[in-house]
N, C-alpha and C positions, 0 to 999 in steps of 0.2 A: 951461600945458600945451598943447602943439601939438595941433591937431585936424586930422584928415585927412577929406576928403570920401569918400563911398562910391566915387565914380569913381577918386579917388586911391588908395584901398585896393586896388581891382581892378587898377589899372595897376602900382602899386608892389609888389604881392604877386605879380604874374605871374612874375617870374624866380625867385622863392623856392620855387615849387611845381612839381609835374610832373603829367602825365596828367590824369585827371578832376578831381583836386584843383585843378589850375591853371585848368581851364576853368569849374569850378563857380561861383566868385564872379560872373563876368560873366553866365553863363547864368541863375543863380538870381535875381540882381538884376533882370534884364530880365523874366524870367517873372513875378516878383512886382510888376513895374511900379514899382520904387523908383528905377529909372534907365532910360536908353535906350542903345542901342548908339551913337547919335550923341554923347551926353554922355560916354560912356567914350572915344570916339574923340577928342573935344575935349581930354580930359585926356591922352590918349596923345600928342597933338601937342606937349604941353609936355615930353615925355620922348623926344627924338629919338634918344638912344643907349641906350634900354632894351634890355637883353639879351632876346632872343627876341621882339622887337617884331613881326617878320613873322608869327609864330604868333598873336599877339593880334589883329593886323589881319585875318588869315584867319578867326579865330573870330568877330570882329565882323561880317564879311561874311556868315557863315553864320547868325548871329543875325538880321541884317537880312533874310535869306532866309526866316526863320521857324523856325529850330531853337530849341527851348526846353528840350531835355533831351539827355542823353548819347545816348539811344536815337534821338532825332530826328537828331542829328548822324551817328550810324552809318548810318541810313537815307539821309540826304542824301548822304553821302560814298561809300557802298558799295552801296546797293541801288537807290534810285529816282533814278538819275543818267542824264545824257545826253539825246539828242534824243527817245527814246521817252517821256520823262516831262516834256517841255517844257510841257505843259498842266497839270501837277500844281502847284497852288498850296498854299502852306503857311499855317497859322494863319488859316483862313477863318472869319469870324464868320457865324453864322446865328441867326435868332430863330424860335422856335416857341411860339405862344400866350403871348407876352410873356417867355418864358425864353430867355436868350442862351446860346449854346454857341460854342465855337471848335473847328473841325475841324483836326486835325493836318495833314492833306493832303486836297485835294479836286480832282477833275477835274469841273469844272462841266458840260461837255458830256455826260459820262457819268453825271452825277448820282451820283457815287461818292465816298465818304469813306474815307480810309485812316487808321486810328488805330494809333499805335505805343505799345503798352502796356508801359511800364517797370515794374519790380518795385515801385518806391517808391509808386506811386499806383494800382496796379491788381491787387495780389495778394490783398487781403482779400475776404471774402464780401460785405461791405457795399459795397466798391468795385466788385465785379462786378455787384451789383444796380444800383448807380448807372449803370454803363456800359450795362447792358441797357435801363434806363429812358431813357437819353439816346438810344440807338440807335433805340428805338421812337418817340421824339418826332421825331427827325430824319427817320425814315421817313415821317412825315406830310407832309413836303415832297417826298417821292418820292426821297429820297437813300438809297441802299444803303450801309451801313457794313460794311467788312471790317476786322477787328482782327488785329494781329500782336503776339504777346507777345515779350518780350526774347529768350527762349530760341530761339524759332523764327526770328526775324528774324536773329539773330546766327549761328545754326548752319546755316540753310538760306536764305541771302540770294538765291540764284539762283531757288529755288523760289518765294519770295515775290514776287520781281520778275516772273517769268513769269506768276504767277497774277494779279497786278494788271494786267498788259498784256492778258491774256485777258478779265478782267472789264471793262476799259475798252472793248475791242472789242465784247463782247457787249452791254453797256449802250448804247453808241452806236448799235449796230444796232437794238436794241429801241426806242430813243427816236427813231431816224431823225435823229440829229445828226451 
């Protein structure tokens, strides 16, 4: 019985799917740390004529840039783009009292974290409580966290964009950075 590697499944499945179903195998596998974008890219190199190859290459570049969910892709492509967000880093690790967290986006000079809360991991009451506890812990480092839910980010991207730009300016002024 033939066996296909995870990376092979991601690559060979790419032309068979569409939309978020097409992107999910690569995004989820990298988010769960069962593979890396580099390993998927190595497998992709073995399929030079893969239909839709450019789309998978583009997705892998965004995964390399720190996108770990559909909402983070949305924010990367449509909201937090261009020169005004050049200092916005993605997937930034921080440690507070021995607990490790990964910030979706961070402007280090402004000591600002931007969290993009998709429905899958942030809708329930216990998830909300977890997020609040995390925000309080990260605040111990002096980092202010602003959260955008799926609905707001996708319906009011310009409002979210402008708010983050204002917050960055205010925080940098307050911190003298």
